RODO-2510 file (C-alpha; in nm, 4 decimals, decimal comma):
residues 234
     n   res          X          Y          Z
     1     m    -2,0926    -3,8327    -7,3750
     2     a    -1,9912    -3,4875    -7,2676
     3     l    -2,1858    -3,3337    -6,9790
     4     s    -2,3041    -3,0406    -7,1953
     5     a    -2,4299    -3,2778    -7,4657
     6     l    -2,6090    -3,4926    -7,2093
     7     l    -2,7883    -3,1937    -7,0644
     8     a    -2,8837    -3,0748    -7,4153
     9     f    -3,0243    -3,4189    -7,4959
    10     f    -3,2531    -3,4198    -7,1942
    11     r    -3,3662    -3,0626    -7,2576
    12     r    -3,4725    -3,1656    -7,6131
    13     k    -3,6533    -3,4819    -7,5003
    14     p    -3,7731    -3,4528    -7,1465
    15     l    -3,8659    -3,7805    -6,9838
    16     v    -4,1517    -3,7897    -6,7379
    17     a    -4,1579    -4,0598    -6,4761
    18     p    -4,4706    -4,1122    -6,2674
    19     l    -4,4258    -4,1215    -5,8959
    20     a    -4,6683    -4,1649    -5,6184
    21     g    -4,8256    -3,8334    -5,5378
    22     g    -4,6990    -3,6500    -5,8513
    23     v    -4,4480    -3,6236    -6,1286
    24     f    -4,1101    -3,4540    -6,1787
    25     v    -3,8916    -3,3831    -6,4804
    26     l    -3,6070    -3,6318    -6,4934
    27     g    -3,3866    -3,3900    -6,6842
    28     g    -3,4309    -3,1358    -6,4046
    29     m    -3,3493    -3,4045    -6,1516
    30     l    -3,0306    -3,4918    -6,3396
    31     a    -2,9306    -3,1284    -6,3627
    32     w    -2,9968    -3,0859    -5,9891
    33     q    -2,7975    -3,4004    -5,9127
    34     v    -2,5037    -3,2876    -6,1281
    35     g    -2,5173    -2,9439    -5,9698
    36     g    -2,5250    -3,1065    -5,6272
    37     d    -2,2214    -3,3183    -5,7123
    38     l    -2,0321    -3,0126    -5,8338
    39     a    -2,1277    -2,8249    -5,5196
    40     s    -2,0095    -3,1202    -5,3109
    41     v    -1,6759    -3,1243    -5,4907
    42     a    -1,6382    -2,7495    -5,4590
    43     g    -1,7365    -2,7645    -5,0914
    44     a    -1,4871    -3,0428    -5,0272
    45     k    -1,2105    -2,8403    -5,1894
    46     l    -1,3140    -2,5317    -4,9919
    47     r    -1,3063    -2,7293    -4,6660
    48     q    -0,9642    -2,8659    -4,7561
    49     k    -0,8450    -2,5094    -4,8232
    50     f    -0,9717    -2,3827    -4,4866
    51     a    -0,8306    -2,6901    -4,3128
    52     a    -0,4902    -2,6239    -4,4699
    53     s    -0,5092    -2,2584    -4,3719
    54     a    -0,6007    -2,3525    -4,0183
    55     e    -0,3066    -2,5934    -3,9981
    56     a    -0,0676    -2,3306    -4,1362
    57     a    -0,1929    -2,0459    -3,9137
    58     p     0,0085    -1,9808    -3,5979
    59     p    -0,1652    -2,0568    -3,2700
    60     v    -0,3569    -1,7698    -3,1118
    61     p    -0,1579    -1,6469    -2,8124
    62     v    -0,3376    -1,6775    -2,4814
    63     a    -0,3344    -1,3588    -2,2787
    64     p    -0,1660    -1,4140    -1,9426
    65     a    -0,3823    -1,3883    -1,6356
    66     s    -0,3831    -1,0408    -1,4872
    67     a    -0,1338    -0,9968    -1,2071
    68     a    -0,2792    -1,0036    -0,8627
    69     s    -0,3099    -0,6735    -0,6826
    70     k     0,0067    -0,5819    -0,5018
    71     p    -0,0427    -0,6769    -0,1375
    72     v    -0,0021    -0,4147     0,1299
    73     p     0,3312    -0,4735     0,3065
    74     e     0,3091    -0,5999     0,6588
    75     g     0,4804    -0,4644     0,9666
    76     p     0,4145    -0,2220     1,2508
    77     f     0,5824     0,0666     1,0636
    78     v     0,3784     0,0452     0,7418
    79     v     0,0549     0,2421     0,6969
    80     k    -0,2380    -0,0021     0,7132
    81     s    -0,5271     0,2412     0,7484
    82     i    -0,5907     0,6123     0,7774
    83     l    -0,8707     0,8074     0,9389
    84     k    -1,1568     0,9231     0,7182
    85     i    -1,1276     1,3014     0,7236
    86     d    -1,3175     1,5163     0,4756
    87     g    -1,1252     1,8288     0,3866
    88     p    -0,8380     2,0052     0,5640
    89     i    -0,8234     2,0021     0,9439
    90     k    -0,9013     2,3446     1,0873
    91     y    -0,6998     2,5108     1,3635
    92     g    -0,8088     2,3776     1,7017
    93     q    -0,9746     2,0721     1,5425
    94     f    -0,8663     1,7112     1,5809
    95     y    -0,9798     1,3549     1,5126
    96     w    -0,9314     1,0491     1,7329
    97     d    -1,0438     0,6913     1,6728
    98     e    -0,8676     0,3914     1,8301
    99     s    -1,1090     0,1309     1,6889
   100     k    -0,8443     0,0000     1,4430
   101     g    -0,5454     0,0767     1,6591
   102     e    -0,4521    -0,2754     1,7601
   103     p    -0,1632    -0,3157     2,0054
   104     g     0,1775    -0,2321     1,8611
   105     p     0,4421     0,0401     1,8337
   106     t     0,3272     0,4029     1,8281
   107     v     0,4781     0,6508     1,5812
   108     i     0,3997     1,0236     1,5526
   109     t     0,4401     1,2005     1,2177
   110     v     0,4466     1,5796     1,1766
   111     d     0,4170     1,7502     0,8375
   112     l     0,5200     2,1137     0,8792
   113     a     0,4062     2,2090     0,5263
   114     a     0,0543     2,0784     0,5893
   115     r     0,0654     2,1866     0,9575
   116     t    -0,0708     1,8510     1,0665
   117     l     0,0258     1,5737     1,3070
   118     s    -0,0778     1,2073     1,2836
   119     v    -0,0520     0,9236     1,5351
   120     f    -0,0069     0,5654     1,4127
   121     r    -0,0330     0,2562     1,6284
   122     n     0,0784    -0,0691     1,4663
   123     g     0,0354     0,1022     1,1280
   124     h    -0,3182     0,2324     1,1878
   125     e    -0,3787     0,6055     1,2142
   126     i    -0,5649     0,6687     1,5384
   127     g    -0,5332     1,0469     1,5689
   128     a    -0,4789     1,3594     1,3579
   129     t    -0,4789     1,7296     1,4302
   130     a    -0,3737     2,0735     1,3090
   131     i    -0,0620     2,2118     1,4765
   132     l     0,1367     2,5240     1,5589
   133     k     0,5026     2,5283     1,4552
   134     g     0,8108     2,7426     1,4983
   135     y     0,9095     3,0225     1,2595
   136     g     1,2002     3,2565     1,1937
   137     e     1,4943     3,2057     1,4272
   138     k     1,3080     2,9273     1,6116
   139     p     1,1959     2,6824     1,3425
   140     t     1,0738     2,3365     1,4273
   141     p     1,3609     2,0971     1,3445
   142     l     1,3296     1,8225     1,0857
   143     g     1,4296     1,4650     1,1588
   144     v     1,3437     1,1560     1,3620
   145     f     1,3353     1,2025     1,7382
   146     p     1,2710     0,9600     2,0241
   147     i     1,0562     1,0751     2,3136
   148     t     1,3090     1,1293     2,5913
   149     e     1,0809     1,2737     2,8595
   150     k     0,7119     1,2904     2,9462
   151     d     0,5607     1,5440     3,1833
   152     a     0,1880     1,6061     3,2094
   153     d     0,2307     1,9314     3,4061
   154     h     0,5490     2,0696     3,2545
   155     v     0,6347     2,4403     3,2722
   156     s     0,9065     2,5825     3,0472
   157     n     1,2085     2,6992     3,2480
   158     i     1,3091     2,9221     2,9555
   159     y     0,9810     3,0995     2,8827
   160     d     0,8047     3,0301     3,2142
   161     a     0,5060     2,9048     3,0182
   162     p     0,2903     2,5981     3,0762
   163     m     0,3496     2,3066     2,8366
   164     p     0,0826     2,0536     2,9364
   165     y     0,1270     1,6876     2,8379
   166     m     0,4796     1,7537     2,7145
   167     l     0,6657     1,4950     2,5033
   168     r     1,0303     1,6035     2,4766
   169     m     1,1997     1,5701     2,1373
   170     t     1,5380     1,7445     2,1822
   171     n     1,7767     1,8327     2,4646
   172     d     1,7287     2,2053     2,4038
   173     g     1,3597     2,1926     2,4876
   174     v     1,1745     2,1247     2,1586
   175     s     0,8699     1,9118     2,2313
   176     i     0,5100     1,8342     2,1477
   177     h     0,2693     1,9830     2,4003
   178     g    -0,0777     2,1207     2,4497
   179     a    -0,1351     2,4755     2,3228
   180     d    -0,3976     2,7232     2,2092
   181     v    -0,3950     2,6303     1,8422
   182     r    -0,5219     2,9296     1,6485
   183     k    -0,4545     3,0807     1,3088
   184     g    -0,1740     3,3346     1,3296
   185     y    -0,0148     3,1765     1,6391
   186     a     0,3320     3,0156     1,6436
   187     t     0,5767     2,8498     1,8823
   188     n     0,9457     2,8814     1,9648
   189     g     1,0220     2,5610     1,7742
   190     c     0,7851     2,3245     1,9540
   191     v     0,4872     2,1461     1,8000
   192     g     0,1712     2,2793     1,9604
   193     v    -0,1472     2,0684     1,9535
   194     p    -0,4929     2,1198     2,1116
   195     e    -0,4714     2,0356     2,4815
   196     a    -0,7483     1,7737     2,4654
   197     f    -0,5555     1,6013     2,1855
   198     a    -0,2268     1,6325     2,3766
   199     k    -0,3854     1,4499     2,6705
   200     k    -0,4870     1,1573     2,4492
   201     l    -0,1466     1,1521     2,2821
   202     f     0,0275     1,1533     2,6198
   203     a    -0,1744     0,8483     2,7252
   204     v    -0,0823     0,6289     2,4241
   205     t     0,2911     0,7086     2,4016
   206     k     0,5945     0,5929     2,5981
   207     l     0,9601     0,6869     2,6221
   208     g     1,1492     0,5855     2,3080
   209     d     0,8502     0,6170     2,0723
   210     r     0,9525     0,8033     1,7582
   211     i     0,8438     1,1449     1,6323
   212     i     0,9111     1,2029     1,2616
   213     v     0,9101     1,5656     1,1455
   214     t     0,9062     1,6349     0,7696
   215     d     0,8290     1,9328     0,5505
   216     g     0,5794     1,8207     0,2894
   217     k     0,6218     1,4427     0,2832
   218     r     0,2862     1,2650     0,2491
   219     i     0,2256     0,8962     0,3135
   220     g    -0,0630     0,6668     0,2323
   221     v    -0,1737     0,3068     0,2793
   222     g     0,1149     0,0707     0,2020
   223     d     0,3858     0,3327     0,2534
   224     p     0,6538     0,2942     0,5203
   225     i     0,6112     0,5266     0,8174
   226     v     0,9767     0,5021     0,9142
   227     a     1,2868     0,3735     0,7386
   228     a     1,4222     0,0344     0,8300
   229     d     1,7013     0,1958     1,0313
   230     p     1,6160     0,5658     1,0704
   231     a     1,8808     0,8106     1,1835
   232     v     1,7733     0,9523     1,5174
   233     t     1,8397     1,3152     1,6029
   234     s     1,8605     1,3945     1,9737
***
């Protein structure tokens, strides 16, 4: 008997079957059962469809783990830390902190554009100050210079002027030395620093330590302070 005819038959002659605690219409039960079977078949087909789709779908690519932060290069001539200085350094002002300056080579950097000098020991900045520089016919030379002479009580034989805590850079007299660092002042090519700073600088340097003079080059943590084989100007 067709399903439609069977359902019509039960709708015309409903059968009531007693059950404990109540009664229910058998025709309704049959309709519910048939509906449940159809739903089961439809659900099975739907699950098969999703299963097939899942098998056919390409695997979801797994995002690679994020690359680890680039480590700071090691070595005594790589910047490992810098002093915390808020704002530009004023004329006559300086900062000095050797707490991170572990034993190692000392390098002095001079930026003529910024008019500042920094001292690095084993890659840690331990001192920074504003400077005086040369102008006009007596500019401060650019390059990498070894300290060839130290003299705490030096007096210029050219200008007959005191140059306390002098660190000689060139054979023609250019050096770093203590000076009255004020706005509007200049030197005859030397790098002038506050005398109290010059005294500290004199104490931590030795002959052969390098002085690097640039005009606007800035360096930060992880940057090389000097090249692997810097050309030295004497």
